[in-house]
TIZA-166614 format. One record per residue: x, y, z negated of N, C-alpha, C, O in turn; residue number from 0. Coordinates in steps of 0.1 Angstrom, whole numbers, plus 5000, padded with zeros to 4 digits. Atoms other than C-alpha are relative to their C-alpha. Layout:
residues N
<r n_c1="X" n_c2="Y" n_c3="Z" ca_c1="X" ca_c2="Y" ca_c3="Z" c_c1="X" c_c2="Y" c_c3="Z" o_c1="X" o_c2="Y" o_c3="Z" num="NUM"/>
...
This chain:
residues 128
<r n_c1="5002" n_c2="5015" n_c3="5004" ca_c1="1404" ca_c2="5460" ca_c3="9607" c_c1="4988" c_c2="5001" c_c3="4996" o_c1="4981" o_c2="4994" o_c3="5003" num="0"/>
<r n_c1="5019" n_c2="5003" n_c3="5002" ca_c1="1365" ca_c2="5464" ca_c3="9591" c_c1="4998" c_c2="4999" c_c3="5008" o_c1="4997" o_c2="4987" o_c3="5012" num="1"/>
<r n_c1="5007" n_c2="4998" n_c3="4984" ca_c1="1355" ca_c2="5481" ca_c3="9626" c_c1="5003" c_c2="4986" c_c3="5007" o_c1="4992" o_c2="4982" o_c3="5010" num="2"/>
<r n_c1="5000" n_c2="5011" n_c3="4993" ca_c1="1365" ca_c2="5449" ca_c3="9642" c_c1="4992" c_c2="4990" c_c3="4990" o_c1="4982" o_c2="4984" o_c3="4994" num="3"/>
<r n_c1="5006" n_c2="5011" n_c3="5007" ca_c1="1353" ca_c2="5427" ca_c3="9620" c_c1="4983" c_c2="5006" c_c3="4996" o_c1="4976" o_c2="4996" o_c3="4995" num="4"/>
<r n_c1="5014" n_c2="4994" n_c3="5004" ca_c1="1320" ca_c2="5442" ca_c3="9612" c_c1="4994" c_c2="5011" c_c3="5006" o_c1="4984" o_c2="5017" o_c3="5002" num="5"/>
<r n_c1="5003" n_c2="4990" n_c3="4991" ca_c1="1316" ca_c2="5465" ca_c3="9636" c_c1="4994" c_c2="5015" c_c3="4996" o_c1="4988" o_c2="5022" o_c3="5004" num="6"/>
<r n_c1="5003" n_c2="4984" n_c3="5004" ca_c1="1310" ca_c2="5498" ca_c3="9615" c_c1="5009" c_c2="5005" c_c3="4991" o_c1="5015" o_c2="4998" o_c3="4982" num="7"/>
<r n_c1="4986" n_c2="4994" n_c3="5000" ca_c1="1334" ca_c2="5526" ca_c3="9607" c_c1="4989" c_c2="5008" c_c3="4986" o_c1="4992" o_c2="5020" o_c3="4984" num="8"/>
<r n_c1="5008" n_c2="4996" n_c3="5011" ca_c1="1309" ca_c2="5535" ca_c3="9575" c_c1="5007" c_c2="5000" c_c3="4985" o_c1="5004" o_c2="5008" o_c3="4975" num="9"/>
<r n_c1="4989" n_c2="5002" n_c3="5013" ca_c1="1336" ca_c2="5523" ca_c3="9546" c_c1="5010" c_c2="5010" c_c3="4997" o_c1="5018" o_c2="5015" o_c3="5004" num="10"/>
<r n_c1="4998" n_c2="4989" n_c3="5002" ca_c1="1344" ca_c2="5545" ca_c3="9523" c_c1="5012" c_c2="4995" c_c3="4984" o_c1="5019" o_c2="5003" o_c3="4977" num="11"/>
<r n_c1="4992" n_c2="5004" n_c3="5011" ca_c1="1362" ca_c2="5522" ca_c3="9493" c_c1="5004" c_c2="4989" c_c3="5003" o_c1="4995" o_c2="4980" o_c3="5003" num="12"/>
<r n_c1="4993" n_c2="5009" n_c3="4999" ca_c1="1385" ca_c2="5499" ca_c3="9499" c_c1="5014" c_c2="4993" c_c3="4986" o_c1="5024" o_c2="4998" o_c3="4981" num="13"/>
<r n_c1="4987" n_c2="5006" n_c3="5012" ca_c1="1399" ca_c2="5469" ca_c3="9472" c_c1="5010" c_c2="4991" c_c3="5006" o_c1="5008" o_c2="4984" o_c3="5015" num="14"/>
<r n_c1="4990" n_c2="5010" n_c3="4989" ca_c1="1432" ca_c2="5453" ca_c3="9481" c_c1="5009" c_c2="4995" c_c3="4987" o_c1="5015" o_c2="5002" o_c3="4979" num="15"/>
<r n_c1="4987" n_c2="5007" n_c3="5007" ca_c1="1454" ca_c2="5428" ca_c3="9461" c_c1="5009" c_c2="4994" c_c3="5001" o_c1="5011" o_c2="4983" o_c3="5007" num="16"/>
<r n_c1="4984" n_c2="4996" n_c3="4992" ca_c1="1487" ca_c2="5435" ca_c3="9462" c_c1="5006" c_c2="4982" c_c3="4997" o_c1="5002" o_c2="4973" o_c3="4989" num="17"/>
<r n_c1="4992" n_c2="5015" n_c3="5005" ca_c1="1508" ca_c2="5402" ca_c3="9463" c_c1="5013" c_c2="5000" c_c3="4996" o_c1="5018" o_c2="4990" o_c3="4991" num="18"/>
<r n_c1="4987" n_c2="4997" n_c3="5001" ca_c1="1541" ca_c2="5416" ca_c3="9460" c_c1="5003" c_c2="5003" c_c3="4986" o_c1="5014" o_c2="5004" o_c3="4981" num="19"/>
<r n_c1="4999" n_c2="4993" n_c3="5017" ca_c1="1534" ca_c2="5428" ca_c3="9424" c_c1="5002" c_c2="5018" c_c3="4998" o_c1="5003" o_c2="5023" o_c3="4987" num="20"/>
<r n_c1="4995" n_c2="4988" n_c3="5001" ca_c1="1540" ca_c2="5465" ca_c3="9434" c_c1="4988" c_c2="5008" c_c3="5007" o_c1="4989" o_c2="5014" o_c3="5018" num="21"/>
<r n_c1="5007" n_c2="4991" n_c3="4999" ca_c1="1507" ca_c2="5482" ca_c3="9435" c_c1="4995" c_c2="5013" c_c3="5004" o_c1="4984" o_c2="5018" o_c3="5008" num="22"/>
<r n_c1="5002" n_c2="4985" n_c3="4995" ca_c1="1515" ca_c2="5516" ca_c3="9442" c_c1="5005" c_c2="4998" c_c3="5014" o_c1="4999" o_c2="5000" o_c3="5024" num="23"/>
<r n_c1="4997" n_c2="5005" n_c3="4987" ca_c1="1533" ca_c2="5506" ca_c3="9468" c_c1="4993" c_c2="4995" c_c3="5014" o_c1="4995" o_c2="4997" o_c3="5026" num="24"/>
<r n_c1="5008" n_c2="5004" n_c3="4990" ca_c1="1512" ca_c2="5491" ca_c3="9487" c_c1="4988" c_c2="5008" c_c3="5004" o_c1="4983" o_c2="5008" o_c3="5015" num="25"/>
<r n_c1="5009" n_c2="4986" n_c3="5000" ca_c1="1488" ca_c2="5521" ca_c3="9479" c_c1="5001" c_c2="5010" c_c3="5015" o_c1="4995" o_c2="5013" o_c3="5026" num="26"/>
<r n_c1="4991" n_c2="4989" n_c3="4991" ca_c1="1511" ca_c2="5545" ca_c3="9495" c_c1="5000" c_c2="4993" c_c3="5017" o_c1="4996" o_c2="5000" o_c3="5026" num="27"/>
<r n_c1="5004" n_c2="5004" n_c3="4988" ca_c1="1511" ca_c2="5521" ca_c3="9524" c_c1="4989" c_c2="5003" c_c3="5007" o_c1="4987" o_c2="5013" o_c3="5015" num="28"/>
<r n_c1="5012" n_c2="4993" n_c3="4998" ca_c1="1478" ca_c2="5520" ca_c3="9530" c_c1="4995" c_c2="5007" c_c3="5001" o_c1="4985" o_c2="5005" o_c3="5007" num="29"/>
<r n_c1="5004" n_c2="4989" n_c3="4999" ca_c1="1469" ca_c2="5554" ca_c3="9527" c_c1="5010" c_c2="5006" c_c3="5013" o_c1="5004" o_c2="5016" o_c3="5017" num="30"/>
<r n_c1="4994" n_c2="4994" n_c3="4994" ca_c1="1496" ca_c2="5563" ca_c3="9553" c_c1="4995" c_c2="4989" c_c3="5013" o_c1="4999" o_c2="4993" o_c3="5025" num="31"/>
<r n_c1="5004" n_c2="5007" n_c3="4987" ca_c1="1482" ca_c2="5536" ca_c3="9578" c_c1="4984" c_c2="5005" c_c3="4999" o_c1="4981" o_c2="5008" o_c3="5011" num="32"/>
<r n_c1="5013" n_c2="4996" n_c3="5000" ca_c1="1445" ca_c2="5546" ca_c3="9571" c_c1="4995" c_c2="5018" c_c3="4995" o_c1="4983" o_c2="5021" o_c3="4993" num="33"/>
<r n_c1="5002" n_c2="4988" n_c3="5004" ca_c1="1446" ca_c2="5582" ca_c3="9562" c_c1="4995" c_c2="5004" c_c3="5015" o_c1="4983" o_c2="5006" o_c3="5017" num="34"/>
<r n_c1="5004" n_c2="4993" n_c3="4986" ca_c1="1444" ca_c2="5595" ca_c3="9600" c_c1="4986" c_c2="4996" c_c3="5009" o_c1="4981" o_c2="5003" o_c3="5018" num="35"/>
<r n_c1="5012" n_c2="5012" n_c3="4989" ca_c1="1412" ca_c2="5565" ca_c3="9613" c_c1="4992" c_c2="5001" c_c3="4991" o_c1="4980" o_c2="5000" o_c3="4994" num="36"/>
<r n_c1="5016" n_c2="5003" n_c3="5008" ca_c1="1390" ca_c2="5566" ca_c3="9582" c_c1="5005" c_c2="5009" c_c3="4988" o_c1="5017" o_c2="5012" o_c3="4986" num="37"/>
<r n_c1="5005" n_c2="4993" n_c3="5009" ca_c1="1379" ca_c2="5587" ca_c3="9553" c_c1="4998" c_c2="4988" c_c3="4988" o_c1="4986" o_c2="4986" o_c3="4985" num="38"/>
<r n_c1="4999" n_c2="5009" n_c3="5009" ca_c1="1389" ca_c2="5559" ca_c3="9525" c_c1="5008" c_c2="5003" c_c3="4988" o_c1="5019" o_c2="5010" o_c3="4989" num="39"/>
<r n_c1="4999" n_c2="4994" n_c3="5011" ca_c1="1393" ca_c2="5564" ca_c3="9491" c_c1="5009" c_c2="4985" c_c3="4996" o_c1="5003" o_c2="4974" o_c3="4996" num="40"/>
<r n_c1="4990" n_c2="5015" n_c3="5004" ca_c1="1426" ca_c2="5535" ca_c3="9478" c_c1="5003" c_c2="5003" c_c3="4985" o_c1="5008" o_c2="5014" o_c3="4982" num="41"/>
<r n_c1="4999" n_c2="4997" n_c3="5016" ca_c1="1428" ca_c2="5534" ca_c3="9440" c_c1="5007" c_c2="4985" c_c3="4995" o_c1="5004" o_c2="4973" o_c3="4998" num="42"/>
<r n_c1="4992" n_c2="5016" n_c3="5004" ca_c1="1454" ca_c2="5507" ca_c3="9421" c_c1="4986" c_c2="4996" c_c3="4987" o_c1="4974" o_c2="5000" o_c3="4986" num="43"/>
<r n_c1="5008" n_c2="5011" n_c3="5008" ca_c1="1438" ca_c2="5487" ca_c3="9393" c_c1="4997" c_c2="5010" c_c3="4987" o_c1="4987" o_c2="5012" o_c3="4980" num="44"/>
<r n_c1="5000" n_c2="4988" n_c3="5010" ca_c1="1450" ca_c2="5516" ca_c3="9369" c_c1="4988" c_c2="5008" c_c3="5003" o_c1="4977" o_c2="5007" o_c3="4997" num="45"/>
<r n_c1="5010" n_c2="4992" n_c3="4998" ca_c1="1432" ca_c2="5542" ca_c3="9384" c_c1="4984" c_c2="5000" c_c3="5003" o_c1="4975" o_c2="5008" o_c3="5003" num="46"/>
<r n_c1="5018" n_c2="5008" n_c3="5001" ca_c1="1399" ca_c2="5522" ca_c3="9388" c_c1="5000" c_c2="5002" c_c3="4982" o_c1="4995" o_c2="5012" o_c3="4975" num="47"/>
<r n_c1="5004" n_c2="4999" n_c3="5015" ca_c1="1400" ca_c2="5518" ca_c3="9351" c_c1="5001" c_c2="5013" c_c3="4992" o_c1="4996" o_c2="5015" o_c3="4981" num="48"/>
<r n_c1="5001" n_c2="4984" n_c3="5006" ca_c1="1408" ca_c2="5556" ca_c3="9344" c_c1="4992" c_c2="5005" c_c3="5004" o_c1="4987" o_c2="5013" o_c3="4996" num="49"/>
<r n_c1="5012" n_c2="4997" n_c3="4998" ca_c1="1380" ca_c2="5563" ca_c3="9366" c_c1="4988" c_c2="4994" c_c3="4992" o_c1="4979" o_c2="5002" o_c3="4988" num="50"/>
<r n_c1="5012" n_c2="5003" n_c3="5004" ca_c1="1356" ca_c2="5543" ca_c3="9350" c_c1="4999" c_c2="5003" c_c3="4985" o_c1="4989" o_c2="5006" o_c3="4979" num="51"/>
<r n_c1="5001" n_c2="4997" n_c3="5015" ca_c1="1369" ca_c2="5548" ca_c3="9315" c_c1="4996" c_c2="5016" c_c3="4996" o_c1="4993" o_c2="5018" o_c3="4984" num="52"/>
<r n_c1="4999" n_c2="4988" n_c3="4998" ca_c1="1367" ca_c2="5585" ca_c3="9321" c_c1="4981" c_c2="5003" c_c3="5002" o_c1="4974" o_c2="5010" o_c3="4994" num="53"/>
<r n_c1="5015" n_c2="4998" n_c3="5000" ca_c1="1330" ca_c2="5581" ca_c3="9334" c_c1="4994" c_c2="4998" c_c3="4989" o_c1="4987" o_c2="5007" o_c3="4983" num="54"/>
<r n_c1="5006" n_c2="5002" n_c3="5016" ca_c1="1319" ca_c2="5559" ca_c3="9301" c_c1="5003" c_c2="5009" c_c3="4989" o_c1="4994" o_c2="5011" o_c3="4980" num="55"/>
<r n_c1="4998" n_c2="4989" n_c3="5007" ca_c1="1336" ca_c2="5587" ca_c3="9283" c_c1="4990" c_c2="5012" c_c3="4997" o_c1="4986" o_c2="5016" o_c3="4986" num="56"/>
<r n_c1="5011" n_c2="4989" n_c3="4998" ca_c1="1311" ca_c2="5614" ca_c3="9296" c_c1="4987" c_c2="4993" c_c3="4993" o_c1="4983" o_c2="4996" o_c3="4982" num="57"/>
<r n_c1="5008" n_c2="5002" n_c3="5006" ca_c1="1283" ca_c2="5592" ca_c3="9292" c_c1="4995" c_c2="4999" c_c3="4990" o_c1="4984" o_c2="5003" o_c3="4986" num="58"/>
<r n_c1="4998" n_c2="5002" n_c3="5014" ca_c1="1290" ca_c2="5580" ca_c3="9259" c_c1="4998" c_c2="5018" c_c3="4991" o_c1="4990" o_c2="5018" o_c3="4981" num="59"/>
<r n_c1="4998" n_c2="4990" n_c3="5004" ca_c1="1295" ca_c2="5616" ca_c3="9247" c_c1="4982" c_c2="5010" c_c3="5000" o_c1="4978" o_c2="5018" o_c3="4992" num="60"/>
<r n_c1="5015" n_c2="4998" n_c3="5004" ca_c1="1257" ca_c2="5624" ca_c3="9253" c_c1="4993" c_c2="4992" c_c3="4989" o_c1="4987" o_c2="4997" o_c3="4980" num="61"/>
<r n_c1="5004" n_c2="5009" n_c3="5007" ca_c1="1249" ca_c2="5595" ca_c3="9238" c_c1="4999" c_c2="5006" c_c3="4983" o_c1="4990" o_c2="5008" o_c3="4975" num="62"/>
<r n_c1="4994" n_c2="4996" n_c3="5014" ca_c1="1269" ca_c2="5606" ca_c3="9207" c_c1="4992" c_c2="5013" c_c3="4994" o_c1="4987" o_c2="5013" o_c3="4983" num="63"/>
<r n_c1="5008" n_c2="4990" n_c3="5003" ca_c1="1253" ca_c2="5641" ca_c3="9208" c_c1="4985" c_c2="4997" c_c3="4995" o_c1="4980" o_c2="5002" o_c3="4985" num="64"/>
<r n_c1="5014" n_c2="5003" n_c3="5003" ca_c1="1216" ca_c2="5626" ca_c3="9208" c_c1="5001" c_c2="4995" c_c3="4984" o_c1="4995" o_c2="5000" o_c3="4974" num="65"/>
<r n_c1="4998" n_c2="5005" n_c3="5014" ca_c1="1229" ca_c2="5603" ca_c3="9177" c_c1="4996" c_c2="5011" c_c3="4987" o_c1="4988" o_c2="5010" o_c3="4978" num="66"/>
<r n_c1="4997" n_c2="4994" n_c3="5015" ca_c1="1240" ca_c2="5634" ca_c3="9155" c_c1="4987" c_c2="5008" c_c3="5004" o_c1="4987" o_c2="5017" o_c3="4995" num="67"/>
<r n_c1="5007" n_c2="4992" n_c3="4996" ca_c1="1208" ca_c2="5652" ca_c3="9171" c_c1="4988" c_c2="4993" c_c3="4988" o_c1="4980" o_c2="4999" o_c3="4981" num="68"/>
<r n_c1="5015" n_c2="5009" n_c3="5008" ca_c1="1185" ca_c2="5624" ca_c3="9154" c_c1="5006" c_c2="4998" c_c3="4987" o_c1="4997" o_c2="4993" o_c3="4979" num="69"/>
<r n_c1="4993" n_c2="5000" n_c3="5018" ca_c1="1209" ca_c2="5625" ca_c3="9118" c_c1="4992" c_c2="5011" c_c3="4999" o_c1="4982" o_c2="5009" o_c3="4992" num="70"/>
<r n_c1="5004" n_c2="4983" n_c3="5009" ca_c1="1198" ca_c2="5665" ca_c3="9114" c_c1="4987" c_c2="4997" c_c3="5001" o_c1="4984" o_c2="4998" o_c3="4989" num="71"/>
<r n_c1="5015" n_c2="5002" n_c3="4995" ca_c1="1159" ca_c2="5657" ca_c3="9127" c_c1="5002" c_c2="4991" c_c3="4980" o_c1="5000" o_c2="4996" o_c3="4970" num="72"/>
<r n_c1="5008" n_c2="5007" n_c3="5011" ca_c1="1158" ca_c2="5630" ca_c3="9098" c_c1="5009" c_c2="5008" c_c3="4985" o_c1="5003" o_c2="5007" o_c3="4974" num="73"/>
<r n_c1="4994" n_c2="4993" n_c3="5012" ca_c1="1183" ca_c2="5651" ca_c3="9071" c_c1="4986" c_c2="5013" c_c3="5000" o_c1="4979" o_c2="5014" o_c3="4990" num="74"/>
<r n_c1="5011" n_c2="4992" n_c3="5002" ca_c1="1155" ca_c2="5680" ca_c3="9081" c_c1="4988" c_c2="4998" c_c3="4997" o_c1="4982" o_c2="5008" o_c3="4993" num="75"/>
<r n_c1="5010" n_c2="5004" n_c3="5003" ca_c1="1126" ca_c2="5660" ca_c3="9075" c_c1="5000" c_c2="4993" c_c3="4988" o_c1="4989" o_c2="4993" o_c3="4982" num="76"/>
<r n_c1="4998" n_c2="5003" n_c3="5017" ca_c1="1137" ca_c2="5646" ca_c3="9042" c_c1="5001" c_c2="5011" c_c3="4991" o_c1="4997" o_c2="5010" o_c3="4979" num="77"/>
<r n_c1="5001" n_c2="4991" n_c3="5010" ca_c1="1143" ca_c2="5680" ca_c3="9028" c_c1="4989" c_c2="5006" c_c3="5001" o_c1="4983" o_c2="5011" o_c3="4991" num="78"/>
<r n_c1="5015" n_c2="4995" n_c3="5003" ca_c1="1111" ca_c2="5691" ca_c3="9042" c_c1="4989" c_c2="4992" c_c3="4991" o_c1="4980" o_c2="4998" o_c3="4985" num="79"/>
<r n_c1="5009" n_c2="5013" n_c3="5008" ca_c1="1094" ca_c2="5657" ca_c3="9024" c_c1="5006" c_c2="5006" c_c3="4987" o_c1="4996" o_c2="5009" o_c3="4980" num="80"/>
<r n_c1="4995" n_c2="4998" n_c3="5013" ca_c1="1114" ca_c2="5667" ca_c3="8994" c_c1="4991" c_c2="5013" c_c3="4993" o_c1="4983" o_c2="5013" o_c3="4983" num="81"/>
<r n_c1="5005" n_c2="4986" n_c3="5006" ca_c1="1105" ca_c2="5704" ca_c3="8990" c_c1="4985" c_c2="5001" c_c3="4995" o_c1="4981" o_c2="5007" o_c3="4984" num="82"/>
<r n_c1="5009" n_c2="4999" n_c3="4998" ca_c1="1073" ca_c2="5698" ca_c3="8999" c_c1="4994" c_c2="4992" c_c3="4986" o_c1="4984" o_c2="4997" o_c3="4981" num="83"/>
<r n_c1="5001" n_c2="5012" n_c3="5012" ca_c1="1069" ca_c2="5671" ca_c3="8970" c_c1="5000" c_c2="5014" c_c3="4985" o_c1="4992" o_c2="5016" o_c3="4976" num="84"/>
<r n_c1="4998" n_c2="4993" n_c3="5010" ca_c1="1085" ca_c2="5697" ca_c3="8947" c_c1="4988" c_c2="5012" c_c3="4996" o_c1="4982" o_c2="5016" o_c3="4986" num="85"/>
<r n_c1="5013" n_c2="4988" n_c3="5005" ca_c1="1061" ca_c2="5727" ca_c3="8953" c_c1="4988" c_c2="4997" c_c3="5001" o_c1="4978" o_c2="5005" o_c3="5001" num="86"/>
<r n_c1="5017" n_c2="5001" n_c3="5003" ca_c1="1031" ca_c2="5706" ca_c3="8952" c_c1="4998" c_c2="4997" c_c3="4984" o_c1="4987" o_c2="4999" o_c3="4978" num="87"/>
<r n_c1="5001" n_c2="5006" n_c3="5014" ca_c1="1041" ca_c2="5691" ca_c3="8914" c_c1="5008" c_c2="5012" c_c3="4996" o_c1="5017" o_c2="5007" o_c3="4989" num="88"/>
<r n_c1="4992" n_c2="4990" n_c3="5008" ca_c1="1060" ca_c2="5727" ca_c3="8903" c_c1="4987" c_c2="5005" c_c3="4986" o_c1="4989" o_c2="5009" o_c3="4974" num="89"/>
<r n_c1="5007" n_c2="4998" n_c3="5012" ca_c1="1028" ca_c2="5733" ca_c3="8885" c_c1="4997" c_c2="4991" c_c3="4985" o_c1="4995" o_c2="4995" o_c3="4974" num="90"/>
<r n_c1="5001" n_c2="5009" n_c3="5007" ca_c1="1024" ca_c2="5703" ca_c3="8868" c_c1="5017" c_c2="5003" c_c3="4989" o_c1="5018" o_c2="5002" o_c3="4977" num="91"/>
<r n_c1="4984" n_c2="5001" n_c3="5006" ca_c1="1061" ca_c2="5707" ca_c3="8855" c_c1="5005" c_c2="5011" c_c3="4993" o_c1="5012" o_c2="5010" o_c3="4983" num="92"/>
<r n_c1="5002" n_c2="4988" n_c3="5009" ca_c1="1058" ca_c2="5743" ca_c3="8844" c_c1="4992" c_c2="5003" c_c3="4987" o_c1="4995" o_c2="5011" o_c3="4979" num="93"/>
<r n_c1="5010" n_c2="5004" n_c3="5005" ca_c1="1026" ca_c2="5733" ca_c3="8824" c_c1="4994" c_c2="4989" c_c3="4995" o_c1="4983" o_c2="4985" o_c3="4997" num="94"/>
<r n_c1="5004" n_c2="5015" n_c3="5000" ca_c1="1026" ca_c2="5700" ca_c3="8810" c_c1="4986" c_c2="4999" c_c3="4992" o_c1="4981" o_c2="4988" o_c3="4992" num="95"/>
<r n_c1="5012" n_c2="5004" n_c3="5010" ca_c1="0993" ca_c2="5707" ca_c3="8786" c_c1="4990" c_c2="5001" c_c3="5016" o_c1="4979" o_c2="4995" o_c3="5015" num="96"/>
<r n_c1="5014" n_c2="5006" n_c3="4994" ca_c1="0972" ca_c2="5709" ca_c3="8820" c_c1="4999" c_c2="4989" c_c3="5005" o_c1="5008" o_c2="4985" o_c3="5012" num="97"/>
<r n_c1="5003" n_c2="5012" n_c3="4993" ca_c1="0956" ca_c2="5679" ca_c3="8832" c_c1="5002" c_c2="4999" c_c3="5018" o_c1="5002" o_c2="5006" o_c3="5028" num="98"/>
<r n_c1="4993" n_c2="5001" n_c3="4986" ca_c1="0966" ca_c2="5662" ca_c3="8861" c_c1="4984" c_c2="4999" c_c3="5011" o_c1="4974" o_c2="4992" o_c3="5008" num="99"/>
<r n_c1="5017" n_c2="5001" n_c3="4990" ca_c1="0933" ca_c2="5668" ca_c3="8892" c_c1="5005" c_c2="4987" c_c3="5005" o_c1="5016" o_c2="4981" o_c3="5002" num="100"/>
<r n_c1="4997" n_c2="5012" n_c3="4994" ca_c1="0931" ca_c2="5640" ca_c3="8911" c_c1="4990" c_c2="5004" c_c3="5017" o_c1="4978" o_c2="5007" o_c3="5017" num="101"/>
<r n_c1="5007" n_c2="4991" n_c3="4990" ca_c1="0921" ca_c2="5651" ca_c3="8949" c_c1="4991" c_c2="4986" c_c3="5013" o_c1="4998" o_c2="4981" o_c3="5022" num="102"/>
<r n_c1="5008" n_c2="5012" n_c3="4997" ca_c1="0892" ca_c2="5621" ca_c3="8963" c_c1="5004" c_c2="5003" c_c3="5017" o_c1="5007" o_c2="4993" o_c3="5023" num="103"/>
<r n_c1="4998" n_c2="4999" n_c3="4990" ca_c1="0897" ca_c2="5635" ca_c3="8997" c_c1="5007" c_c2="5017" c_c3="5003" o_c1="5009" o_c2="5025" o_c3="4994" num="104"/>
<r n_c1="4992" n_c2="4988" n_c3="4993" ca_c1="0914" ca_c2="5665" ca_c3="9018" c_c1="4993" c_c2="5011" c_c3="4998" o_c1="4982" o_c2="5014" o_c3="5003" num="105"/>
<r n_c1="5009" n_c2="4983" n_c3="5007" ca_c1="0902" ca_c2="5698" ca_c3="9003" c_c1="4993" c_c2="5002" c_c3="4990" o_c1="4988" o_c2="5013" o_c3="4987" num="106"/>
<r n_c1="5008" n_c2="5005" n_c3="5015" ca_c1="0886" ca_c2="5684" ca_c3="8973" c_c1="5006" c_c2="4997" c_c3="4989" o_c1="5016" o_c2="4989" o_c3="4988" num="107"/>
<r n_c1="4994" n_c2="5006" n_c3="5010" ca_c1="0891" ca_c2="5682" ca_c3="8942" c_c1="4992" c_c2="4995" c_c3="4989" o_c1="4981" o_c2="5001" o_c3="4988" num="108"/>
<r n_c1="5007" n_c2="5008" n_c3="5008" ca_c1="0878" ca_c2="5659" ca_c3="8915" c_c1="5001" c_c2="5008" c_c3="4988" o_c1="5009" o_c2="5018" o_c3="4988" num="109"/>
<r n_c1="4998" n_c2="4994" n_c3="5012" ca_c1="0871" ca_c2="5670" ca_c3="8879" c_c1="5014" c_c2="4993" c_c3="4992" o_c1="5019" o_c2="4983" o_c3="4996" num="110"/>
<r n_c1="4988" n_c2="5007" n_c3="5007" ca_c1="0900" ca_c2="5663" ca_c3="8856" c_c1="4998" c_c2="4991" c_c3="4991" o_c1="4990" o_c2="4994" o_c3="4982" num="111"/>
<r n_c1="5002" n_c2="5011" n_c3="5006" ca_c1="0902" ca_c2="5628" ca_c3="8843" c_c1="4999" c_c2="5003" c_c3="4981" o_c1="4989" o_c2="5001" o_c3="4975" num="112"/>
<r n_c1="5000" n_c2="4995" n_c3="5013" ca_c1="0910" ca_c2="5638" ca_c3="8806" c_c1="4998" c_c2="5013" c_c3="4993" o_c1="4996" o_c2="5011" o_c3="4981" num="113"/>
<r n_c1="5002" n_c2="4986" n_c3="5006" ca_c1="0906" ca_c2="5673" ca_c3="8795" c_c1="4984" c_c2="5009" c_c3="4999" o_c1="4974" o_c2="5010" o_c3="5005" num="114"/>
<r n_c1="5014" n_c2="4986" n_c3="4999" ca_c1="0881" ca_c2="5700" ca_c3="8783" c_c1="4998" c_c2="5006" c_c3="5010" o_c1="5007" o_c2="5005" o_c3="5019" num="115"/>
<r n_c1="5003" n_c2="4992" n_c3="4989" ca_c1="0865" ca_c2="5722" ca_c3="8808" c_c1="5007" c_c2="5010" c_c3="4999" o_c1="5010" o_c2="5016" o_c3="5009" num="116"/>
<r n_c1="4994" n_c2="4984" n_c3="5005" ca_c1="0882" ca_c2="5752" ca_c3="8793" c_c1="5013" c_c2="5000" c_c3="5003" o_c1="5017" o_c2="5009" o_c3="5010" num="117"/>
<r n_c1="4987" n_c2="4997" n_c3="4993" ca_c1="0917" ca_c2="5741" ca_c3="8799" c_c1="5000" c_c2="4994" c_c3="5011" o_c1="5011" o_c2="4997" o_c3="5017" num="118"/>
<r n_c1="5002" n_c2="4999" n_c3="4987" ca_c1="0908" ca_c2="5726" ca_c3="8832" c_c1="4998" c_c2="5012" c_c3="5007" o_c1="5002" o_c2="5012" o_c3="5019" num="119"/>
<r n_c1="5003" n_c2="4987" n_c3="4993" ca_c1="0895" ca_c2="5764" ca_c3="8841" c_c1="5013" c_c2="5007" c_c3="4999" o_c1="5018" o_c2="5013" o_c3="5008" num="120"/>
<r n_c1="4991" n_c2="4992" n_c3="5002" ca_c1="0924" ca_c2="5779" ca_c3="8825" c_c1="5013" c_c2="4993" c_c3="5010" o_c1="5019" o_c2="5000" o_c3="5017" num="121"/>
<r n_c1="4990" n_c2="5003" n_c3="4990" ca_c1="0948" ca_c2="5757" ca_c3="8844" c_c1="4994" c_c2="5006" c_c3="5019" o_c1="5002" o_c2="5011" o_c3="5027" num="122"/>
<r n_c1="5006" n_c2="4996" n_c3="4986" ca_c1="0926" ca_c2="5765" ca_c3="8878" c_c1="5001" c_c2="5014" c_c3="5003" o_c1="5001" o_c2="5018" o_c3="5015" num="123"/>
<r n_c1="4997" n_c2="4985" n_c3="5002" ca_c1="0931" ca_c2="5802" ca_c3="8869" c_c1="5015" c_c2="4999" c_c3="5002" o_c1="5019" o_c2="5004" o_c3="5013" num="124"/>
<r n_c1="4985" n_c2="4996" n_c3="4998" ca_c1="0969" ca_c2="5801" ca_c3="8868" c_c1="5005" c_c2="4993" c_c3="5010" o_c1="5016" o_c2="4994" o_c3="5013" num="125"/>
<r n_c1="4995" n_c2="5005" n_c3="4987" ca_c1="0970" ca_c2="5778" ca_c3="8899" c_c1="4998" c_c2="5009" c_c3="5013" o_c1="5005" o_c2="5010" o_c3="5022" num="126"/>
<r n_c1="5005" n_c2="4991" n_c3="4994" ca_c1="0954" ca_c2="5800" ca_c3="8916" c_c1="5003" c_c2="5012" c_c3="5006" o_c1="4994" o_c2="5019" o_c3="5011" num="127"/>
């Protein structure tokens, strides 16, 4: 029928709605009639729905894996930031008598704000 109406035999899927309500019997009749002449895949609505759901599950499995990977990256970044902060401040916690030194630029340190030069020298010797 497709070839007669459209002049092409390249059909590969056919959607048929069953009037009598028995989709499985209609599918079997359709397959028996078309299997010798055409390479057609016929599916009931249930089979089509299962096929689409399986495809969606597979595609969303990759999305969920990427979400887990992003979560892992966030946890690692937070742990890295926390450990860097702890390592940066460990000398202050270990010896509260040492004055806090402010850095005005990367790689340079300013003079201590309120400490004698002896205390700052002792702190700088200990930290190196």
